[in-house]
Backbone and ligand atoms as CSV (ligand in chain L), in Angstrom:
chain,resi,resn,atom,element,x,y,z
A,1,MET,N,N,91.439,83.746,104.167
A,1,MET,CA,C,92.497,84.544,103.143
A,1,MET,C,C,91.497,85.316,102.074
A,2,ALA,N,N,91.722,86.616,101.757
A,2,ALA,CA,C,90.907,87.173,100.641
A,2,ALA,C,C,91.257,86.573,99.336
A,3,ARG,N,N,90.231,86.243,98.419
A,3,ARG,CA,C,90.444,85.551,97.107
A,3,ARG,C,C,90.693,86.763,96.140
A,4,ALA,N,N,91.544,86.564,95.237
A,4,ALA,CA,C,91.885,87.751,94.287
A,4,ALA,C,C,90.618,88.373,93.873
A,5,ILE,N,N,89.429,87.856,93.468
A,5,ILE,CA,C,88.438,88.338,92.982
A,5,ILE,C,C,87.798,89.257,93.837
A,6,ASP,N,N,88.000,89.000,95.165
A,6,ASP,CA,C,87.433,89.915,96.124
A,6,ASP,C,C,88.150,91.150,96.306
A,7,LYS,N,N,89.594,91.231,95.854
A,7,LYS,CA,C,90.195,92.583,95.969
A,7,LYS,C,C,89.825,93.646,94.853
A,8,VAL,N,N,89.134,93.120,93.920
A,8,VAL,CA,C,88.758,93.892,92.764
A,8,VAL,C,C,87.925,95.084,93.434
A,9,LYS,N,N,88.233,96.499,93.240
A,9,LYS,CA,C,87.473,97.583,93.669
A,9,LYS,C,C,86.345,97.911,92.816
A,10,ASN,N,N,85.382,98.328,93.409
A,10,ASN,CA,C,83.996,98.663,92.482
A,10,ASN,C,C,84.404,100.079,92.074
A,11,CYS,N,N,84.182,100.161,90.435
A,11,CYS,CA,C,84.601,101.299,89.711
A,11,CYS,C,C,83.373,102.098,89.106
A,12,GLU,N,N,83.481,103.362,89.174
A,12,GLU,CA,C,82.283,104.086,88.620
A,12,GLU,C,C,82.791,104.553,87.142
A,13,THR,N,N,83.944,104.761,87.073
A,13,THR,CA,C,84.690,105.512,85.769
A,13,THR,C,C,85.674,104.630,85.116
A,14,MET,N,N,85.937,104.693,83.751
A,14,MET,CA,C,87.195,104.085,83.201
A,14,MET,C,C,88.489,104.571,83.866
A,15,THR,N,N,88.506,105.560,84.229
A,15,THR,CA,C,89.798,106.146,84.880
A,15,THR,C,C,89.932,105.249,86.063
A,16,GLU,N,N,89.049,104.860,86.832
A,16,GLU,CA,C,89.200,104.024,88.013
A,16,GLU,C,C,89.624,102.762,87.634
A,17,VAL,N,N,88.964,102.080,86.536
A,17,VAL,CA,C,89.287,100.802,85.885
A,17,VAL,C,C,90.614,100.791,85.799
A,18,ARG,N,N,90.889,101.823,84.713
A,18,ARG,CA,C,92.472,101.799,84.172
A,18,ARG,C,C,93.465,101.901,85.268
A,19,ALA,N,N,93.214,102.705,86.293
A,19,ALA,CA,C,94.049,102.623,87.523
A,19,ALA,C,C,94.352,101.354,88.072
A,20,GLY,N,N,93.227,100.637,88.151
A,20,GLY,CA,C,93.381,99.231,88.911
A,20,GLY,C,C,94.184,98.357,87.716
A,21,VAL,N,N,93.801,98.554,86.629
A,21,VAL,CA,C,94.608,97.544,85.680
A,21,VAL,C,C,96.183,98.076,85.582
A,22,ASN,N,N,96.507,99.181,85.534
A,22,ASN,CA,C,97.772,99.793,85.620
A,22,ASN,C,C,98.343,99.238,86.775
A,23,ALA,N,N,98.075,99.290,88.029
A,23,ALA,CA,C,98.524,98.865,89.130
A,23,ALA,C,C,98.770,97.340,88.943
A,24,LEU,N,N,97.645,96.416,88.466
A,24,LEU,CA,C,98.234,95.240,88.400
A,24,LEU,C,C,99.215,94.803,87.333
A,25,ASP,N,N,99.109,95.445,86.214
A,25,ASP,CA,C,100.296,95.389,85.126
A,25,ASP,C,C,101.774,95.779,85.870
A,26,ASP,N,N,101.756,96.999,86.718
A,26,ASP,CA,C,102.916,96.998,87.461
A,26,ASP,C,C,103.482,95.810,88.219
A,27,ILE,N,N,102.698,94.880,88.624
A,27,ILE,CA,C,103.133,93.781,89.350
A,27,ILE,C,C,103.175,92.475,88.239
A,28,LEU,N,N,102.647,92.510,87.309
A,28,LEU,CA,C,102.604,91.528,86.429
A,28,LEU,C,C,103.882,91.591,85.427
A,29,VAL,N,N,104.251,92.802,85.013
A,29,VAL,CA,C,105.308,92.707,84.106
A,29,VAL,C,C,106.683,92.252,84.521
A,30,PRO,N,N,107.066,92.676,85.713
A,30,PRO,CA,C,108.294,91.925,86.352
A,30,PRO,C,C,108.242,90.535,86.414
A,31,LEU,N,N,106.996,89.922,86.827
A,31,LEU,CA,C,107.034,88.605,87.097
A,31,LEU,C,C,107.041,87.900,85.533
A,32,LEU,N,N,106.391,88.562,84.581
A,32,LEU,CA,C,106.596,88.024,83.387
A,32,LEU,C,C,108.010,87.876,82.842
A,33,VAL,N,N,108.756,88.929,82.852
A,33,VAL,CA,C,110.082,88.925,82.760
A,33,VAL,C,C,111.068,88.044,83.493
A,34,GLU,N,N,110.642,87.799,84.846
A,34,GLU,CA,C,111.256,86.875,85.648
A,34,GLU,C,C,110.994,85.343,85.099
A,35,ARG,N,N,109.930,85.207,84.738
A,35,ARG,CA,C,109.262,83.810,84.013
A,35,ARG,C,C,110.084,83.719,82.700
A,36,GLY,N,N,110.358,84.735,82.167
A,36,GLY,CA,C,111.099,84.750,80.690
A,36,GLY,C,C,112.660,84.309,80.963
A,37,GLY,N,N,113.234,84.745,82.129
A,37,GLY,CA,C,114.291,84.401,82.504
A,37,GLY,C,C,114.543,82.768,82.814
A,38,TYR,N,N,113.591,82.217,83.256
A,38,TYR,CA,C,113.430,80.848,83.289
A,38,TYR,C,C,113.624,80.016,82.019
A,39,MET,N,N,112.924,80.769,81.048
A,39,MET,CA,C,113.109,80.039,79.697
A,39,MET,C,C,114.520,80.085,79.098
A,40,THR,N,N,115.317,81.282,79.558
A,40,THR,CA,C,116.604,81.159,79.066
A,40,THR,C,C,117.440,80.087,79.721
A,41,GLN,N,N,117.043,79.822,81.143
A,41,GLN,CA,C,117.678,78.865,81.914
A,41,GLN,C,C,117.271,77.421,81.203
A,42,ALA,N,N,115.719,77.274,80.713
A,42,ALA,CA,C,115.401,76.191,80.391
A,42,ALA,C,C,116.240,75.744,78.725
A,43,ALA,N,N,116.348,76.967,78.174
A,43,ALA,CA,C,117.217,76.683,76.750
A,43,ALA,C,C,118.634,76.012,77.118
A,44,LYS,N,N,119.162,76.718,78.176
A,44,LYS,CA,C,120.520,76.299,78.479
A,44,LYS,C,C,120.621,74.946,78.818
A,45,VAL,N,N,119.647,74.538,79.923
A,45,VAL,CA,C,119.771,73.259,80.254
A,45,VAL,C,C,119.326,72.109,79.297
A,46,LYS,N,N,118.198,72.389,78.510
A,46,LYS,CA,C,117.944,71.501,77.462
A,46,LYS,C,C,118.945,71.220,76.570
A,47,ASN,N,N,119.329,72.544,76.057
A,47,ASN,CA,C,120.448,72.487,74.980
A,47,ASN,C,C,119.861,71.528,73.720
A,48,ASP,N,N,118.649,71.765,73.371
A,48,ASP,CA,C,118.189,70.922,72.438
A,48,ASP,C,C,116.985,71.311,71.990
A,49,GLU,N,N,116.904,71.678,70.448
A,49,GLU,CA,C,115.535,72.354,69.974
A,49,GLU,C,C,114.408,71.187,70.185
A,50,ASN,N,N,114.699,69.908,69.948
A,50,ASN,CA,C,113.713,69.143,70.183
A,50,ASN,C,C,112.916,68.863,71.573
A,51,LEU,N,N,113.779,69.471,72.487
A,51,LEU,CA,C,113.323,69.416,73.741
A,51,LEU,C,C,112.376,70.635,74.295
A,52,VAL,N,N,112.523,71.689,73.628
A,52,VAL,CA,C,111.967,72.872,74.041
A,52,VAL,C,C,110.306,72.618,73.995
A,53,TYR,N,N,109.526,72.324,73.198
A,53,TYR,CA,C,108.260,71.889,73.465
A,53,TYR,C,C,107.981,70.666,74.185
A,54,ASP,N,N,107.270,70.802,75.117
A,54,ASP,CA,C,107.182,69.546,76.064
A,54,ASP,C,C,105.491,69.436,76.478
A,55,GLN,N,N,104.936,68.701,75.876
A,55,GLN,CA,C,103.485,68.593,75.979
A,55,GLN,C,C,102.881,68.109,77.457
A,56,ASP,N,N,103.683,67.154,77.888
A,56,ASP,CA,C,103.413,66.704,79.424
A,56,ASP,C,C,103.537,67.806,80.412
A,57,ARG,N,N,104.444,68.632,80.178
A,57,ARG,CA,C,104.679,69.602,81.093
A,57,ARG,C,C,103.707,70.656,81.032
A,58,ILE,N,N,103.177,70.945,79.577
A,58,ILE,CA,C,102.166,71.967,79.395
A,58,ILE,C,C,100.778,71.591,80.064
A,59,ASP,N,N,100.570,70.299,80.044
A,59,ASP,CA,C,99.385,69.658,80.686
A,59,ASP,C,C,99.154,69.746,82.103
A,60,ALA,N,N,100.414,69.621,82.828
A,60,ALA,CA,C,100.804,69.470,84.181
A,60,ALA,C,C,100.553,71.159,84.597
A,61,ILE,N,N,101.021,72.091,83.817
A,61,ILE,CA,C,100.920,73.426,84.374
A,61,ILE,C,C,99.513,73.830,84.238
A,62,ILE,N,N,98.653,73.411,83.130
A,62,ILE,CA,C,97.369,73.629,83.084
A,62,ILE,C,C,96.281,72.962,84.364
A,63,GLU,N,N,96.837,71.793,84.736
A,63,GLU,CA,C,96.212,71.119,85.838
A,63,GLU,C,C,96.471,71.848,86.971
A,64,ARG,N,N,97.596,72.450,86.978
A,64,ARG,CA,C,97.904,73.163,88.289
A,64,ARG,C,C,97.010,74.400,88.389
A,65,VAL,N,N,97.153,75.259,87.377
A,65,VAL,CA,C,96.600,76.652,87.583
A,65,VAL,C,C,94.960,76.630,87.220
A,66,ARG,N,N,94.447,75.671,86.778
A,66,ARG,CA,C,92.990,75.821,86.843
A,66,ARG,C,C,92.019,75.756,88.212
A,67,PRO,N,N,92.575,74.976,88.924
A,67,PRO,CA,C,92.076,75.009,90.179
A,67,PRO,C,C,92.695,76.020,91.296
A,68,GLN,N,N,93.872,76.478,90.930
A,68,GLN,CA,C,94.264,77.804,91.550
A,68,GLN,C,C,93.320,78.975,91.059
A,69,ALA,N,N,92.927,79.129,89.858
A,69,ALA,CA,C,92.025,80.147,89.481
A,69,ALA,C,C,90.650,79.956,90.197
A,70,GLU,N,N,90.401,78.653,90.289
A,70,GLU,CA,C,88.791,78.435,90.767
A,70,GLU,C,C,88.946,79.144,92.256
A,71,ARG,N,N,90.043,78.596,93.171
A,71,ARG,CA,C,90.186,78.908,94.558
A,71,ARG,C,C,90.260,80.641,94.699
A,72,GLU,N,N,90.623,81.159,93.641
A,72,GLU,CA,C,90.905,82.612,93.717
A,72,GLU,C,C,89.531,83.112,93.063
A,73,GLY,N,N,88.448,82.500,92.775
A,73,GLY,CA,C,87.179,83.061,92.298
A,73,GLY,C,C,87.376,83.632,90.935
A,74,GLY,N,N,88.215,83.161,89.991
A,74,GLY,CA,C,88.370,83.336,88.647
A,74,GLY,C,C,87.760,82.437,87.898
A,75,ASN,N,N,87.863,82.727,86.462
A,75,ASN,CA,C,87.234,81.870,85.428
A,75,ASN,C,C,88.426,80.917,85.125
A,76,ALA,N,N,88.370,79.616,85.223
A,76,ALA,CA,C,89.252,78.638,84.914
A,76,ALA,C,C,89.607,78.715,83.439
A,77,ASP,N,N,88.374,78.715,82.798
A,77,ASP,CA,C,88.562,78.410,81.235
A,77,ASP,C,C,89.431,79.853,80.669
A,78,LEU,N,N,89.201,80.871,81.208
A,78,LEU,CA,C,89.949,82.175,80.909
A,78,LEU,C,C,91.424,81.902,81.023
A,79,ILE,N,N,91.630,81.458,82.314
A,79,ILE,CA,C,92.982,81.406,82.936
A,79,ILE,C,C,93.787,80.515,81.981
A,80,GLU,N,N,93.151,79.237,81.664
A,80,GLU,CA,C,93.609,78.317,80.789
A,80,GLU,C,C,93.965,78.836,79.428
A,81,ARG,N,N,93.249,79.636,78.701
A,81,ARG,CA,C,93.384,80.012,77.660
A,81,ARG,C,C,94.518,81.033,77.638
A,82,LEU,N,N,94.581,81.916,78.713
A,82,LEU,CA,C,95.719,82.732,78.755
A,82,LEU,C,C,97.011,82.094,78.902
A,83,TYR,N,N,96.954,80.833,79.821
A,83,TYR,CA,C,98.244,80.406,80.077
A,83,TYR,C,C,98.701,79.623,78.686
A,84,ARG,N,N,97.624,78.918,77.931
A,84,ARG,CA,C,98.097,78.240,76.567
A,84,ARG,C,C,98.726,79.329,75.680
A,85,ALA,N,N,98.154,80.648,75.761
A,85,ALA,CA,C,98.861,81.587,74.670
A,85,ALA,C,C,100.159,81.950,75.119
A,86,MET,N,N,100.265,82.115,76.519
A,86,MET,CA,C,101.512,82.580,77.285
A,86,MET,C,C,102.591,81.558,77.131
A,87,ILE,N,N,102.363,80.320,77.179
A,87,ILE,CA,C,103.305,79.287,77.050
A,87,ILE,C,C,103.753,79.243,75.419
A,88,THR,N,N,102.826,79.376,74.576
A,88,THR,CA,C,103.172,79.315,73.221
A,88,THR,C,C,104.005,80.572,72.868
A,89,CYS,N,N,104.089,81.772,73.617
A,89,CYS,CA,C,105.087,82.738,73.436
A,89,CYS,C,C,106.336,82.442,74.064
A,90,TYR,N,N,106.261,81.838,75.257
A,90,TYR,CA,C,107.530,81.550,75.920
A,90,TYR,C,C,108.321,80.303,75.185
A,91,ILE,N,N,107.560,79.304,74.437
A,91,ILE,CA,C,108.230,78.174,73.632
A,91,ILE,C,C,108.971,78.994,72.462
A,92,ASP,N,N,108.105,80.098,72.083
A,92,ASP,CA,C,109.081,80.758,70.825
A,92,ASP,C,C,110.083,81.445,71.449
A,93,TYR,N,N,110.208,82.123,72.513
A,93,TYR,CA,C,111.469,82.740,73.224
A,93,TYR,C,C,112.418,81.676,73.439
A,94,GLU,N,N,112.021,80.578,74.085
A,94,GLU,CA,C,112.784,79.641,74.472
A,94,GLU,C,C,113.677,79.146,73.167
A,95,HIS,N,N,113.167,79.105,71.985
A,95,HIS,CA,C,113.692,78.725,70.813
A,95,HIS,C,C,114.745,79.822,70.432
A,96,GLU,N,N,114.166,81.047,70.847
A,96,GLU,CA,C,115.145,82.257,70.259
A,96,GLU,C,C,116.314,82.521,71.267
A,97,GLU,N,N,116.180,82.129,72.497
A,97,GLU,CA,C,117.032,82.219,73.456
A,97,GLU,C,C,118.394,81.145,73.075
A,98,LEU,N,N,117.785,79.822,72.743
A,98,LEU,CA,C,118.716,78.786,72.376
A,98,LEU,C,C,119.497,79.232,71.128
A,99,ALA,N,N,118.638,79.606,70.209
A,99,ALA,CA,C,119.504,80.123,68.917
A,99,ALA,C,C,120.393,81.202,69.450
A,100,ARG,N,N,120.121,82.040,70.197
A,100,ARG,CA,C,121.185,83.374,70.583
A,100,ARG,C,C,122.356,82.737,71.247
A,101,MET,N,N,122.002,81.583,72.138
A,101,MET,CA,C,123.066,80.916,72.739
A,101,MET,C,C,124.030,80.139,72.009
A,102,ARG,N,N,123.722,79.477,70.837
A,102,ARG,CA,C,124.272,78.651,69.968
A,102,ARG,C,C,125.255,79.473,69.377
A,103,ALA,N,N,124.630,80.831,68.801
A,103,ALA,CA,C,125.315,81.904,67.971
A,103,ALA,C,C,126.698,82.374,68.876
A,104,ALA,N,N,126.182,82.293,70.427
A,104,ALA,CA,C,127.381,82.807,71.151
A,104,ALA,C,C,128.254,81.778,71.484
A,105,GLY,N,N,128.071,80.541,70.829
A,105,GLY,CA,C,129.169,79.499,71.261
A,105,GLY,C,C,128.741,78.278,71.733
A,106,LEU,N,N,127.417,78.184,72.247
A,106,LEU,CA,C,127.034,77.002,73.197
A,106,LEU,C,C,126.709,75.734,72.186
A,107,LYS,N,N,127.671,74.713,72.488
A,107,LYS,CA,C,127.636,73.476,71.346
A,107,LYS,C,C,126.415,72.584,71.611
A,108,PRO,N,N,125.985,72.143,70.591
A,108,PRO,CA,C,124.624,71.071,70.809
A,108,PRO,C,C,124.989,69.923,71.564
A,109,ARG,N,N,123.932,69.533,72.350
A,109,ARG,CA,C,124.235,68.248,73.185
A,109,ARG,C,C,124.607,67.017,72.517
A,110,THR,N,N,125.439,66.216,72.921
A,110,THR,CA,C,125.795,64.926,72.492
A,110,THR,C,C,124.805,64.026,72.559
A,111,ALA,N,N,124.905,62.917,71.540
A,111,ALA,CA,C,124.000,61.757,71.671
A,111,ALA,C,C,123.778,61.058,73.081
A,112,SER,N,N,124.978,61.127,73.981
A,112,SER,CA,C,125.110,60.756,75.347
A,112,SER,C,C,124.158,61.419,76.190
A,113,GLY,N,N,123.932,62.738,75.812
A,113,GLY,CA,C,122.875,63.663,76.574
A,113,GLY,C,C,123.939,64.672,77.347
A,114,SER,N,N,125.249,64.427,77.338
A,114,SER,CA,C,126.075,65.684,77.873
A,114,SER,C,C,126.317,66.884,76.836
A,115,ASN,N,N,126.598,67.798,77.488
A,115,ASN,CA,C,126.980,68.886,76.451
A,115,ASN,C,C,128.338,68.682,75.685
A,116,ALA,N,N,128.387,68.973,74.396
A,116,ALA,CA,C,129.732,68.871,74.026
A,116,ALA,C,C,130.780,69.715,74.443
A,117,SER,N,N,131.958,69.616,74.584
A,117,SER,CA,C,132.729,70.648,75.029
A,117,SER,C,C,133.527,71.466,73.712
L,1,PRE,O1,O,109.216,73.428,81.598
L,1,PRE,C1,C,109.694,73.472,80.490
L,1,PRE,O2,O,110.244,72.438,79.883
L,1,PRE,C2,C,109.821,74.826,79.868
L,1,PRE,O3,O,110.626,74.733,78.853
L,1,PRE,C3,C,109.022,75.775,80.224
L,1,PRE,C4,C,107.651,75.931,79.516
L,1,PRE,C5,C,106.800,76.926,80.222
L,1,PRE,O4,O,106.423,76.954,81.257
L,1,PRE,O5,O,106.445,77.971,79.591
L,1,PRE,C6,C,107.916,76.280,78.100
L,1,PRE,C7,C,108.021,75.283,77.072
L,1,PRE,C8,C,107.639,73.833,77.367
L,1,PRE,O6,O,106.774,73.543,76.443
L,1,PRE,C9,C,106.661,73.692,78.633
L,1,PRE,C10,C,106.908,74.673,79.522
């Protein structure tokens, strides 16, 4: 199976480079929107500001994506930096989504862990 790095076309002009980048952004943006949708789901399920940030999960994601990047012929350090920056943005978004849902009437979790009715 072709690695991602092997799909990069040789370019002679910046027009060609930017056409390649635009084509990938057309794929990336919908995926980032979809990933953001799961932050909304996470905010709803966690329903606790103190649970939004999860260091163990961040570590697990980085452990997954670094070897994936290497298998695709990429730079694992670059992908880790991108993921850490992206997750930081999604954490902010998850907090925003939880605040939005609270303003719309979502009640905080009770001490027993279930949602207050
Ligand atoms: O898996 C979670 O617990 C999430 O809320 C998602 C996510 C992410 O994948 O961006 C965001 C915040 C957490 O710190 C860890 C990971």
